[in-house]
C-alpha positions as protocol buffer text, in pm:
chain_id: "A"
residue {
  index: 1
  type: MET
  ca { x: 17311 y: -4571 z: 10416 }
}
residue {
  index: 2
  type: VAL
  ca { x: 17179 y: -4354 z: 10698 }
}
residue {
  index: 3
  type: LYS
  ca { x: 17325 y: -4038 z: 10539 }
}
residue {
  index: 4
  type: LYS
  ca { x: 17152 y: -4113 z: 10209 }
}
residue {
  index: 5
  type: ARG
  ca { x: 16817 y: -4155 z: 10382 }
}
residue {
  index: 6
  type: VAL
  ca { x: 16856 y: -3817 z: 10559 }
}
residue {
  index: 7
  type: VAL
  ca { x: 16943 y: -3643 z: 10234 }
}
residue {
  index: 8
  type: SER
  ca { x: 16652 y: -3806 z: 10061 }
}
residue {
  index: 9
  type: ASN
  ca { x: 16410 y: -3704 z: 10336 }
}
residue {
  index: 10
  type: PHE
  ca { x: 16546 y: -3349 z: 10330 }
}
residue {
  index: 11
  type: SER
  ca { x: 16499 y: -3334 z: 9952 }
}
residue {
  index: 12
  type: ASN
  ca { x: 16142 y: -3455 z: 9986 }
}
residue {
  index: 13
  type: PHE
  ca { x: 16080 y: -3190 z: 10251 }
}
residue {
  index: 14
  type: LYS
  ca { x: 16218 y: -2920 z: 10020 }
}
residue {
  index: 15
  type: VAL
  ca { x: 15991 y: -3034 z: 9737 }
}
residue {
  index: 16
  type: MET
  ca { x: 15687 y: -3039 z: 9964 }
}
residue {
  index: 17
  type: PHE
  ca { x: 15773 y: -2696 z: 10108 }
}
residue {
  index: 18
  type: LEU
  ca { x: 15824 y: -2540 z: 9764 }
}
residue {
  index: 19
  type: THR
  ca { x: 15500 y: -2699 z: 9640 }
}
residue {
  index: 20
  type: LEU
  ca { x: 15315 y: -2549 z: 9935 }
}
residue {
  index: 21
  type: LEU
  ca { x: 15465 y: -2206 z: 9868 }
}
residue {
  index: 22
  type: VAL
  ca { x: 15363 y: -2223 z: 9501 }
}
residue {
  index: 23
  type: ALA
  ca { x: 15008 y: -2325 z: 9599 }
}
residue {
  index: 24
  type: ILE
  ca { x: 14982 y: -2036 z: 9847 }
}
residue {
  index: 25
  type: PHE
  ca { x: 15117 y: -1797 z: 9581 }
}
residue {
  index: 26
  type: LEU
  ca { x: 14866 y: -1916 z: 9322 }
}
residue {
  index: 27
  type: VAL
  ca { x: 14576 y: -1890 z: 9567 }
}
residue {
  index: 28
  type: THR
  ca { x: 14688 y: -1540 z: 9664 }
}
residue {
  index: 29
  type: ILE
  ca { x: 14719 y: -1431 z: 9302 }
}
residue {
  index: 30
  type: HIS
  ca { x: 14371 y: -1568 z: 9229 }
}
residue {
  index: 31
  type: PHE
  ca { x: 14227 y: -1388 z: 9531 }
}
residue {
  index: 32
  type: VAL
  ca { x: 14366 y: -1042 z: 9461 }
}
residue {
  index: 33
  type: SER
  ca { x: 14303 y: -1051 z: 9086 }
}
residue {
  index: 34
  type: ALA
  ca { x: 13923 y: -1035 z: 9120 }
}
residue {
  index: 35
  type: VAL
  ca { x: 13781 y: -716 z: 8965 }
}
residue {
  index: 36
  type: GLU
  ca { x: 13455 y: -576 z: 9101 }
}
residue {
  index: 37
  type: PRO
  ca { x: 13246 y: -264 z: 9043 }
}
residue {
  index: 38
  type: THR
  ca { x: 13370 y: 28 z: 9249 }
}
residue {
  index: 39
  type: GLY
  ca { x: 13189 y: 316 z: 9414 }
}
residue {
  index: 40
  type: ALA
  ca { x: 13135 y: 606 z: 9176 }
}
residue {
  index: 41
  type: SER
  ca { x: 13176 y: 976 z: 9244 }
}
residue {
  index: 42
  type: ILE
  ca { x: 12866 y: 1162 z: 9133 }
}
residue {
  index: 43
  type: ASN
  ca { x: 12816 y: 1524 z: 9032 }
}
residue {
  index: 44
  type: ALA
  ca { x: 12439 y: 1556 z: 9024 }
}
residue {
  index: 45
  type: ALA
  ca { x: 12234 y: 1852 z: 8910 }
}
residue {
  index: 46
  type: ALA
  ca { x: 11911 y: 1958 z: 9081 }
}
residue {
  index: 47
  type: PRO
  ca { x: 11621 y: 1716 z: 9014 }
}
residue {
  index: 48
  type: GLN
  ca { x: 11361 y: 1819 z: 8758 }
}
residue {
  index: 49
  type: THR
  ca { x: 11004 y: 1718 z: 8689 }
}
residue {
  index: 50
  type: ALA
  ca { x: 10748 y: 1794 z: 8421 }
}
residue {
  index: 51
  type: PRO
  ca { x: 10558 y: 2123 z: 8461 }
}
residue {
  index: 52
  type: ASN
  ca { x: 10183 y: 2125 z: 8520 }
}
residue {
  index: 53
  type: ASP
  ca { x: 9977 y: 2178 z: 8207 }
}
residue {
  index: 54
  type: THR
  ca { x: 9761 y: 2488 z: 8186 }
}
residue {
  index: 55
  type: ALA
  ca { x: 9396 y: 2423 z: 8268 }
}
residue {
  index: 56
  type: SER
  ca { x: 9158 y: 2441 z: 7971 }
}
residue {
  index: 57
  type: SER
  ca { x: 8822 y: 2616 z: 8000 }
}
residue {
  index: 58
  type: ASN
  ca { x: 8475 y: 2568 z: 7860 }
}
residue {
  index: 59
  type: PRO
  ca { x: 8158 y: 2775 z: 7914 }
}
residue {
  index: 60
  type: ALA
  ca { x: 7872 y: 2612 z: 8105 }
}
residue {
  index: 61
  type: TYR
  ca { x: 7511 y: 2715 z: 8031 }
}
residue {
  index: 62
  type: GLY
  ca { x: 7215 y: 2637 z: 8247 }
}
residue {
  index: 63
  type: GLY
  ca { x: 6998 y: 2360 z: 8107 }
}
residue {
  index: 64
  type: ASN
  ca { x: 7265 y: 2231 z: 7862 }
}
residue {
  index: 65
  type: ILE
  ca { x: 7463 y: 1907 z: 7837 }
}
residue {
  index: 66
  type: THR
  ca { x: 7809 y: 1895 z: 7677 }
}
residue {
  index: 67
  type: ARG
  ca { x: 8021 y: 1593 z: 7597 }
}
residue {
  index: 68
  type: ALA
  ca { x: 8379 y: 1653 z: 7714 }
}
residue {
  index: 69
  type: ASP
  ca { x: 8670 y: 1415 z: 7640 }
}
residue {
  index: 70
  type: PHE
  ca { x: 8992 y: 1493 z: 7830 }
}
residue {
  index: 71
  type: THR
  ca { x: 9358 y: 1421 z: 7769 }
}
residue {
  index: 72
  type: GLY
  ca { x: 9594 y: 1463 z: 8063 }
}
residue {
  index: 73
  type: TYR
  ca { x: 9940 y: 1363 z: 8183 }
}
residue {
  index: 74
  type: SER
  ca { x: 10044 y: 1268 z: 8536 }
}
residue {
  index: 75
  type: THR
  ca { x: 10399 y: 1227 z: 8664 }
}
residue {
  index: 76
  type: THR
  ca { x: 10489 y: 880 z: 8792 }
}
residue {
  index: 77
  type: ARG
  ca { x: 10521 y: 841 z: 9168 }
}
residue {
  index: 78
  type: SER
  ca { x: 10725 y: 521 z: 9135 }
}
residue {
  index: 79
  type: TRP
  ca { x: 11040 y: 607 z: 8943 }
}
residue {
  index: 80
  type: GLN
  ca { x: 11334 y: 847 z: 8940 }
}
residue {
  index: 81
  type: GLY
  ca { x: 11541 y: 889 z: 8624 }
}
residue {
  index: 82
  type: TYR
  ca { x: 11916 y: 943 z: 8586 }
}
residue {
  index: 83
  type: PHE
  ca { x: 12122 y: 1018 z: 8277 }
}
residue {
  index: 84
  type: GLY
  ca { x: 12463 y: 1158 z: 8198 }
}
residue {
  index: 85
  type: ASN
  ca { x: 12820 y: 1084 z: 8102 }
}
residue {
  index: 86
  type: VAL
  ca { x: 13089 y: 858 z: 8245 }
}
residue {
  index: 87
  type: THR
  ca { x: 13457 y: 947 z: 8269 }
}
residue {
  index: 88
  type: GLY
  ca { x: 13739 y: 758 z: 8433 }
}
residue {
  index: 89
  type: THR
  ca { x: 14042 y: 541 z: 8390 }
}
residue {
  index: 90
  type: ILE
  ca { x: 14140 y: 177 z: 8408 }
}
residue {
  index: 91
  type: GLN
  ca { x: 14419 y: 154 z: 8663 }
}
residue {
  index: 92
  type: LEU
  ca { x: 14673 y: -81 z: 8817 }
}
residue {
  index: 93
  type: ALA
  ca { x: 14698 y: 2 z: 9185 }
}
residue {
  index: 94
  type: ASP
  ca { x: 14776 y: -154 z: 9524 }
}
residue {
  index: 95
  type: SER
  ca { x: 14559 y: -192 z: 9836 }
}
residue {
  index: 96
  type: ASN
  ca { x: 14656 y: 161 z: 9944 }
}
residue {
  index: 97
  type: ASP
  ca { x: 14523 y: 298 z: 9613 }
}
residue {
  index: 98
  type: LYS
  ca { x: 14875 y: 383 z: 9499 }
}
residue {
  index: 99
  type: VAL
  ca { x: 14868 y: 377 z: 9119 }
}
residue {
  index: 100
  type: LEU
  ca { x: 15140 y: 195 z: 8929 }
}
residue {
  index: 101
  type: TYR
  ca { x: 14988 y: 279 z: 8590 }
}
residue {
  index: 102
  type: ASN
  ca { x: 14656 y: 387 z: 8439 }
}
residue {
  index: 103
  type: TRP
  ca { x: 14484 y: 421 z: 8103 }
}
residue {
  index: 104
  type: THR
  ca { x: 14247 y: 709 z: 8028 }
}
residue {
  index: 105
  type: LEU
  ca { x: 13925 y: 605 z: 7858 }
}
residue {
  index: 106
  type: ALA
  ca { x: 13805 y: 826 z: 7574 }
}
residue {
  index: 107
  type: ASN
  ca { x: 13496 y: 610 z: 7514 }
}
residue {
  index: 108
  type: PRO
  ca { x: 13435 y: 400 z: 7825 }
}
residue {
  index: 109
  type: GLU
  ca { x: 13261 y: 64 z: 7816 }
}
residue {
  index: 110
  type: GLY
  ca { x: 13099 y: -107 z: 8112 }
}
residue {
  index: 111
  type: GLU
  ca { x: 12805 y: -51 z: 8342 }
}
residue {
  index: 112
  type: VAL
  ca { x: 12658 y: 198 z: 8588 }
}
residue {
  index: 113
  type: TYR
  ca { x: 12491 y: 34 z: 8890 }
}
residue {
  index: 114
  type: ALA
  ca { x: 12245 y: 180 z: 9142 }
}
residue {
  index: 115
  type: SER
  ca { x: 12125 y: 15 z: 9463 }
}
residue {
  index: 116
  type: THR
  ca { x: 11971 y: 120 z: 9794 }
}
residue {
  index: 117
  type: ASN
  ca { x: 12248 y: -83 z: 9965 }
}
residue {
  index: 118
  type: SER
  ca { x: 12597 y: 65 z: 9990 }
}
residue {
  index: 119
  type: THR
  ca { x: 12768 y: -274 z: 10023 }
}
residue {
  index: 120
  type: ILE
  ca { x: 12717 y: -542 z: 9760 }
}
residue {
  index: 121
  type: THR
  ca { x: 12872 y: -890 z: 9750 }
}
residue {
  index: 122
  type: TRP
  ca { x: 12944 y: -869 z: 9380 }
}
residue {
  index: 123
  type: GLY
  ca { x: 13056 y: -1230 z: 9344 }
}
residue {
  index: 124
  type: ASN
  ca { x: 12695 y: -1339 z: 9415 }
}
residue {
  index: 125
  type: ILE
  ca { x: 12540 y: -1128 z: 9140 }
}
residue {
  index: 126
  type: GLN
  ca { x: 12255 y: -1281 z: 8936 }
}
residue {
  index: 127
  type: CYS
  ca { x: 11953 y: -1189 z: 8726 }
}
residue {
  index: 128
  type: PHE
  ca { x: 11646 y: -1069 z: 8916 }
}
residue {
  index: 129
  type: ASN
  ca { x: 11359 y: -1317 z: 8889 }
}
residue {
  index: 130
  type: TYR
  ca { x: 10995 y: -1202 z: 8895 }
}
residue {
  index: 131
  type: THR
  ca { x: 10882 y: -1550 z: 9004 }
}
residue {
  index: 132
  type: SER
  ca { x: 11151 y: -1653 z: 9256 }
}
residue {
  index: 133
  type: THR
  ca { x: 11021 y: -1815 z: 9576 }
}
residue {
  index: 134
  type: GLY
  ca { x: 11088 y: -1517 z: 9806 }
}
residue {
  index: 135
  type: THR
  ca { x: 11206 y: -1755 z: 10082 }
}
residue {
  index: 136
  type: LEU
  ca { x: 11554 y: -1595 z: 10087 }
}
residue {
  index: 137
  type: ALA
  ca { x: 11720 y: -1937 z: 10116 }
}
residue {
  index: 138
  type: ASP
  ca { x: 12087 y: -1966 z: 10020 }
}
residue {
  index: 139
  type: ASP
  ca { x: 12099 y: -1863 z: 9655 }
}
residue {
  index: 140
  type: THR
  ca { x: 12472 y: -1805 z: 9609 }
}
residue {
  index: 141
  type: GLY
  ca { x: 12492 y: -2107 z: 9381 }
}
residue {
  index: 142
  type: GLN
  ca { x: 12302 y: -1906 z: 9121 }
}
residue {
  index: 143
  type: ALA
  ca { x: 12577 y: -1648 z: 9081 }
}
residue {
  index: 144
  type: GLY
  ca { x: 12597 y: -1553 z: 8714 }
}
residue {
  index: 145
  type: ALA
  ca { x: 12257 y: -1712 z: 8650 }
}
residue {
  index: 146
  type: THR
  ca { x: 11899 y: -1631 z: 8764 }
}
residue {
  index: 147
  type: SER
  ca { x: 11775 y: -1599 z: 9123 }
}
residue {
  index: 148
  type: ARG
  ca { x: 11567 y: -1888 z: 9256 }
}
residue {
  index: 149
  type: PHE
  ca { x: 11496 y: -1799 z: 9621 }
}
residue {
  index: 150
  type: GLY
  ca { x: 11542 y: -1422 z: 9640 }
}
residue {
  index: 151
  type: ILE
  ca { x: 11284 y: -1146 z: 9652 }
}
residue {
  index: 152
  type: ASN
  ca { x: 11030 y: -1162 z: 9373 }
}
residue {
  index: 153
  type: LEU
  ca { x: 10809 y: -915 z: 9187 }
}
residue {
  index: 154
  type: THR
  ca { x: 10537 y: -910 z: 9454 }
}
residue {
  index: 155
  type: THR
  ca { x: 10788 y: -849 z: 9736 }
}
residue {
  index: 156
  type: LEU
  ca { x: 10965 y: -578 z: 9540 }
}
residue {
  index: 157
  type: GLU
  ca { x: 10652 y: -385 z: 9447 }
}
residue {
  index: 158
  type: THR
  ca { x: 10525 y: -410 z: 9806 }
}
residue {
  index: 159
  type: ARG
  ca { x: 10851 y: -253 z: 9925 }
}
residue {
  index: 160
  type: PHE
  ca { x: 10777 y: 51 z: 9710 }
}
residue {
  index: 161
  type: ASN
  ca { x: 10402 y: 66 z: 9782 }
}
residue {
  index: 162
  type: MET
  ca { x: 10308 y: -32 z: 9428 }
}
residue {
  index: 163
  type: SER
  ca { x: 9992 y: -220 z: 9324 }
}
residue {
  index: 164
  type: SER
  ca { x: 10004 y: -518 z: 9091 }
}
residue {
  index: 165
  type: ASP
  ca { x: 9781 y: -337 z: 8840 }
}
residue {
  index: 166
  type: ASP
  ca { x: 9983 y: -12 z: 8828 }
}
residue {
  index: 167
  type: VAL
  ca { x: 10053 y: 84 z: 8468 }
}
residue {
  index: 168
  type: ASP
  ca { x: 10399 y: 204 z: 8576 }
}
residue {
  index: 169
  type: GLY
  ca { x: 10480 y: -112 z: 8774 }
}
residue {
  index: 170
  type: VAL
  ca { x: 10810 y: -299 z: 8756 }
}
residue {
  index: 171
  type: ASN
  ca { x: 10697 y: -569 z: 8513 }
}
residue {
  index: 172
  type: GLU
  ca { x: 10515 y: -308 z: 8303 }
}
residue {
  index: 173
  type: THR
  ca { x: 10844 y: -119 z: 8271 }
}
residue {
  index: 174
  type: PHE
  ca { x: 11105 y: -397 z: 8246 }
}
residue {
  index: 175
  type: THR
  ca { x: 10920 y: -605 z: 7989 }
}
residue {
  index: 176
  type: LEU
  ca { x: 11203 y: -745 z: 7780 }
}
residue {
  index: 177
  type: VAL
  ca { x: 11386 y: -1076 z: 7816 }
}
residue {
  index: 178
  type: GLY
  ca { x: 11532 y: -1325 z: 7572 }
}
residue {
  index: 179
  type: ALA
  ca { x: 11728 y: -1314 z: 7247 }
}
residue {
  index: 180
  type: GLY
  ca { x: 11843 y: -973 z: 7134 }
}
residue {
  index: 181
  type: THR
  ca { x: 11691 y: -769 z: 7416 }
}
residue {
  index: 182
  type: HIS
  ca { x: 12014 y: -662 z: 7586 }
}
residue {
  index: 183
  type: ASP
  ca { x: 12383 y: -691 z: 7505 }
}
residue {
  index: 184
  type: GLN
  ca { x: 12615 y: -941 z: 7669 }
}
residue {
  index: 185
  type: PHE
  ca { x: 12793 y: -789 z: 7968 }
}
residue {
  index: 186
  type: PHE
  ca { x: 13012 y: -885 z: 8263 }
}
residue {
  index: 187
  type: THR
  ca { x: 12978 y: -796 z: 8631 }
}
residue {
  index: 188
  type: ALA
  ca { x: 13262 y: -891 z: 8866 }
}
residue {
  index: 189
  type: SER
  ca { x: 13376 y: -1166 z: 8625 }
}
residue {
  index: 190
  type: ARG
  ca { x: 13021 y: -1304 z: 8600 }
}
residue {
  index: 191
  type: GLN
  ca { x: 12901 y: -1329 z: 8241 }
}
residue {
  index: 192
  type: PHE
  ca { x: 12544 y: -1246 z: 8145 }
}
residue {
  index: 193
  type: ASP
  ca { x: 12449 y: -1353 z: 7795 }
}
residue {
  index: 194
  type: ILE
  ca { x: 12242 y: -1160 z: 7544 }
}
residue {
  index: 195
  type: GLY
  ca { x: 11888 y: -1115 z: 7678 }
}
residue {
  index: 196
  type: GLU
  ca { x: 11945 y: -1330 z: 7988 }
}
residue {
  index: 197
  type: CYS
  ca { x: 11793 y: -1085 z: 8242 }
}
residue {
  index: 198
  type: TRP
  ca { x: 11477 y: -877 z: 8255 }
}
residue {
  index: 199
  type: ASN
  ca { x: 11552 y: -542 z: 8095 }
}
residue {
  index: 200
  type: SER
  ca { x: 11414 y: -225 z: 7941 }
}
residue {
  index: 201
  type: ARG
  ca { x: 11523 y: 34 z: 7685 }
}
residue {
  index: 202
  type: ILE
  ca { x: 11511 y: 393 z: 7802 }
}
residue {
  index: 203
  type: PHE
  ca { x: 11411 y: 661 z: 7551 }
}
residue {
  index: 204
  type: SER
  ca { x: 11663 y: 801 z: 7301 }
}
residue {
  index: 205
  type: ASN
  ca { x: 11611 y: 1122 z: 7102 }
}
residue {
  index: 206
  type: VAL
  ca { x: 11358 y: 944 z: 6877 }
}
residue {
  index: 207
  type: GLY
  ca { x: 11150 y: 807 z: 7163 }
}
residue {
  index: 208
  type: LEU
  ca { x: 11075 y: 460 z: 7285 }
}
residue {
  index: 209
  type: GLY
  ca { x: 11309 y: 169 z: 7288 }
}
residue {
  index: 210
  type: GLU
  ca { x: 11558 y: 187 z: 7001 }
}
residue {
  index: 211
  type: SER
  ca { x: 11736 y: -146 z: 6962 }
}
residue {
  index: 212
  type: ASN
  ca { x: 12075 y: -168 z: 7141 }
}
residue {
  index: 213
  type: LYS
  ca { x: 12044 y: 183 z: 7287 }
}
residue {
  index: 214
  type: TYR
  ca { x: 12016 y: 276 z: 7655 }
}
residue {
  index: 215
  type: GLU
  ca { x: 11963 y: -75 z: 7782 }
}
residue {
  index: 216
  type: GLU
  ca { x: 11891 y: -120 z: 8154 }
}
residue {
  index: 217
  type: VAL
  ca { x: 11898 y: -459 z: 8328 }
}
residue {
  index: 218
  type: LEU
  ca { x: 11762 y: -582 z: 8663 }
}
residue {
  index: 219
  type: LEU
  ca { x: 12020 y: -767 z: 8874 }
}
residue {
  index: 220
  type: TYR
  ca { x: 11994 y: -915 z: 9224 }
}
residue {
  index: 221
  type: GLU
  ca { x: 12238 y: -992 z: 9505 }
}
residue {
  index: 222
  type: PRO
  ca { x: 12112 y: -1246 z: 9761 }
}
residue {
  index: 223
  type: ALA
  ca { x: 12341 y: -1178 z: 10059 }
}
residue {
  index: 224
  type: THR
  ca { x: 12203 y: -823 z: 10095 }
}
residue {
  index: 225
  type: THR
  ca { x: 11871 y: -890 z: 9916 }
}
residue {
  index: 226
  type: SER
  ca { x: 11960 y: -602 z: 9686 }
}
residue {
  index: 227
  type: LEU
  ca { x: 11791 y: -512 z: 9360 }
}
residue {
  index: 228
  type: ILE
  ca { x: 12056 y: -353 z: 9139 }
}
residue {
  index: 229
  type: PHE
  ca { x: 11958 y: -131 z: 8848 }
}
residue {
  index: 230
  type: THR
  ca { x: 12220 y: -174 z: 8578 }
}
residue {
  index: 231
  type: ALA
  ca { x: 12265 y: 64 z: 8285 }
}
residue {
  index: 232
  type: ILE
  ca { x: 12491 y: -60 z: 8006 }
}
residue {
  index: 233
  type: ILE
  ca { x: 12720 y: 226 z: 7901 }
}
residue {
  index: 234
  type: GLU
  ca { x: 12697 y: 339 z: 7540 }
}
residue {
  index: 235
  type: GLU
  ca { x: 13050 y: 323 z: 7400 }
}
residue {
  index: 236
  type: THR
  ca { x: 12978 y: 524 z: 7087 }
}
residue {
  index: 237
  type: SER
  ca { x: 12797 y: 857 z: 7060 }
}
residue {
  index: 238
  type: VAL
  ca { x: 12422 y: 813 z: 7111 }
}
residue {
  index: 239
  type: LEU
  ca { x: 12170 y: 1096 z: 7139 }
}
residue {
  index: 240
  type: GLY
  ca { x: 11959 y: 1066 z: 7451 }
}
residue {
  index: 241
  type: TYR
  ca { x: 11600 y: 1157 z: 7528 }
}
residue {
  index: 242
  type: ASP
  ca { x: 11705 y: 1524 z: 7561 }
}
residue {
  index: 243
  type: GLY
  ca { x: 11907 y: 1531 z: 7237 }
}
residue {
  index: 244
  type: GLY
  ca { x: 12231 y: 1524 z: 7436 }
}
residue {
  index: 245
  type: ASP
  ca { x: 12520 y: 1283 z: 7395 }
}
residue {
  index: 246
  type: ASN
  ca { x: 12450 y: 1067 z: 7702 }
}
residue {
  index: 247
  type: ASP
  ca { x: 12663 y: 767 z: 7798 }
}
residue {
  index: 248
  type: PHE
  ca { x: 12383 y: 614 z: 8003 }
}
residue {
  index: 249
  type: GLU
  ca { x: 12018 y: 654 z: 8102 }
}
residue {
  index: 250
  type: MET
  ca { x: 11844 y: 462 z: 8379 }
}
residue {
  index: 251
  type: LEU
  ca { x: 11537 y: 438 z: 8600 }
}
residue {
  index: 252
  type: VAL
  ca { x: 11535 y: 354 z: 8971 }
}
residue {
  index: 253
  type: LEU
  ca { x: 11240 y: 279 z: 9199 }
}
residue {
  index: 254
  type: GLU
  ca { x: 11110 y: 538 z: 9447 }
}
residue {
  index: 255
  type: ASN
  ca { x: 10802 y: 540 z: 9668 }
}
residue {
  index: 256
  type: GLY
  ca { x: 10622 y: 869 z: 9615 }
}
residue {
  index: 257
  type: HIS
  ca { x: 10270 y: 732 z: 9671 }
}
residue {
  index: 258
  type: GLY
  ca { x: 10010 y: 876 z: 9902 }
}
residue {
  index: 259
  type: THR
  ca { x: 10161 y: 1107 z: 10163 }
}
residue {
  index: 260
  type: ASP
  ca { x: 10515 y: 969 z: 10129 }
}
residue {
  index: 261
  type: THR
  ca { x: 10743 y: 1258 z: 10031 }
}
residue {
  index: 262
  type: ALA
  ca { x: 11067 y: 1116 z: 10174 }
}
residue {
  index: 263
  type: ALA
  ca { x: 11359 y: 1059 z: 9936 }
}
residue {
  index: 264
  type: THR
  ca { x: 11514 y: 717 z: 9870 }
}
residue {
  index: 265
  type: THR
  ca { x: 11895 y: 713 z: 9891 }
}
residue {
  index: 266
  type: TYR
  ca { x: 12076 y: 529 z: 9613 }
}
residue {
  index: 267
  type: TYR
  ca { x: 12442 y: 430 z: 9597 }
}
residue {
  index: 268
  type: PHE
  ca { x: 12615 y: 427 z: 9261 }
}
residue {
  index: 269
  type: PHE
  ca { x: 12889 y: 202 z: 9131 }
}
residue {
  index: 270
  type: VAL
  ca { x: 13071 y: 178 z: 8798 }
}
residue {
  index: 271
  type: GLU
  ca { x: 13262 y: -98 z: 8625 }
}
residue {
  index: 272
  type: LEU
  ca { x: 13476 y: 23 z: 8337 }
}
residue {
  index: 273
  type: GLU
  ca { x: 13628 y: -195 z: 8066 }
}
């Protein structure tokens, strides 16, 4: 009877040990299978800006009055634009970046991300909220949804020395939200439904805001209080503002007001599908 009890206890121990090993294995598999945006290599050309228009003239005569209506254009001091193409592969690699296999993408899908922070906790990602409280309380529970406690529109525009009545402000630029305003997309396994986040459409070759072309979305990450500009990559050939076949176009904030001539450094990430 004693021998049977020992065997039985040993069998129970084996079952418990194997169960523990399976649980550890499953947790490990779940941990390492997470896919996040990765830092992107960038080959950037020299920045360009619009040329100054030639000054018009009109003769002035003593004792006369002339009505003069003017049309002029000024370059924004709040935004920098980026556009271009995306190349790359989907790969299967280990923690030492040794590649077991990869797949070249002829027409990549996914997103291009830009942020002033080089490190993003992608699992926390959420939609930027113009009317969040700005208290910076723990907001990680909103991952995949909309920020509640993060920085808001007022805080963001103050960071970049913008006034609430600027015609090129954030909410005057990213004006779209709701059904049909941007495609569904995924960031680090977080799903964002059609039109869930504030977004804008950057110009194509025919001008303003063609539906489903050059969509840019505002995302937020609470751990680093990061605004993340997110351009949805165009899978099929789309002519951009310059008539070129651009995979993406995007705007990012920059403070060029007053005497501020310093550059703002942005870090770029891509997520390919």
